[in-house]
Each structure stands twice: as C-alpha cells, then as structure tokens.
C-alpha positions as CSV (number, residue, x, y, z in Angstrom):
1,M,13.0,-18.7,5.9
2,H,13.4,-16.0,8.6
3,T,17.1,-15.7,7.8
4,L,16.4,-14.8,4.2
5,Y,15.1,-11.3,5.2
6,H,16.9,-8.6,7.2
7,D,15.1,-6.6,9.9
8,Q,14.7,-3.4,7.7
9,C,13.5,-5.2,4.5
10,M,10.6,-3.8,2.5
11,F,8.1,-5.3,0.2
12,S,5.4,-4.0,-2.1
13,L,3.2,-5.7,-4.7
14,S,2.5,-4.1,-8.0
15,I,0.0,-5.6,-10.4
16,A,-0.2,-4.1,-13.8
17,P,-2.4,-5.5,-16.5
18,T,-1.0,-5.6,-20.0
19,E,-1.4,-2.4,-22.0
20,G,-5.0,-2.0,-23.3
21,S,-6.4,-5.1,-21.6
22,V,-9.6,-4.8,-19.6
23,V,-9.5,-7.7,-17.2
24,S,-12.0,-7.9,-14.4
25,T,-10.7,-8.4,-10.9
26,K,-12.4,-11.8,-10.7
27,S,-10.4,-13.0,-13.7
28,Y,-7.1,-12.6,-11.9
29,K,-5.8,-15.8,-10.3
30,Y,-5.3,-13.9,-7.1
31,G,-8.0,-11.3,-7.7
32,A,-8.1,-9.9,-4.2
33,L,-4.4,-9.0,-4.4
34,I,-5.2,-6.3,-6.8
35,Y,-6.4,-4.2,-3.8
36,D,-2.9,-4.6,-2.3
37,S,-1.2,-3.5,-5.4
38,R,1.0,-0.5,-5.0
39,N,1.2,0.3,-8.7
40,L,2.5,3.9,-8.7
41,K,0.7,4.7,-11.9
42,K,-2.6,3.9,-10.3
43,I,-2.2,4.9,-6.6
44,F,-2.0,8.7,-6.2
45,D,-2.7,9.0,-2.5
46,D,0.6,9.2,-0.6
47,N,-1.0,7.8,2.6
48,K,-2.3,4.8,0.7
49,R,1.1,4.2,-1.0
50,M,2.8,4.2,2.4
51,N,0.2,1.9,4.0
52,L,0.6,-0.6,1.1
53,L,4.4,-0.7,1.7
54,K,5.3,-3.6,4.0
55,R,8.2,-2.6,6.2
56,D,10.3,-4.9,8.4
57,K,10.9,-8.6,8.5
58,K,7.7,-9.5,10.4
59,S,5.4,-7.5,8.2
60,V,6.8,-8.9,5.0
61,M,6.8,-12.5,6.2
62,D,3.3,-12.2,7.6
63,Y,2.0,-10.8,4.3
64,L,3.7,-13.5,2.2
65,R,2.5,-16.2,4.5
66,V,-1.1,-15.1,4.6
67,K,-1.6,-13.9,1.0
68,F,0.3,-16.4,-1.1
69,P,0.2,-20.2,-1.2
70,L,3.0,-22.3,0.3
71,T,5.5,-23.2,-2.3
72,K,8.5,-25.4,-2.7
73,H,11.4,-24.8,-5.1
74,D,13.1,-27.3,-7.2
75,A,16.8,-26.5,-6.7
76,N,17.7,-28.3,-10.0
77,S,15.5,-25.8,-11.9
78,F,17.4,-22.7,-11.0
79,H,19.5,-21.0,-13.7
80,V,22.0,-18.2,-13.2
81,D,23.0,-15.9,-16.0
82,V,26.4,-14.3,-15.6
83,I,27.2,-11.2,-17.6
84,S,30.8,-10.2,-17.7
85,T,32.3,-7.1,-19.2
86,A,35.8,-6.3,-20.0
87,V,37.2,-3.0,-18.7
88,C,39.7,-1.4,-21.2
C-alpha cells in the first residue's frame, strides 16, 4: 500500500451533513471523525485548517491506518466510466 502514495501527498477529511439536517455527532457512524473534518465552510481558523491537513506519505498512511477500519476491495466490483469528446 505504501507505493500508492507519493512522498508529498496530502489528505484532508471533510464531513458535511446534508443541508438543513441536524445530526448529533453521536449519530455519525464514525462520530469522532467530525472533529478531524477540514470542512472549509465550518473551520475559519487558518492554524486549525493547516493542522488538519495531513502532509506526506507517512502522515497520511498513519491517519488512515488509525482512524479507519481495515478494508478489502473486490476487484470485480470496480467500474470505470470513460468519457470521450470529439475535437472539431
């Protein structure tokens, strides 16, 4: 998995409830992650925005490994949409 990320990669998490919904933090499946959300409509402090941005391969991978459950992907379930355009 290490090879999937380059050394200068960045990651941020943004959680945005649907418009008009009032959902308590405890109702989210991963409720504690709301505090790591870098939703730019909600976070106005530039220092906090920068601290929530994970920079470099190790930081990104550590965050994903610790905060999210281990997953496996079914290679047969992937679909690729190809959009082609004609240039006249």
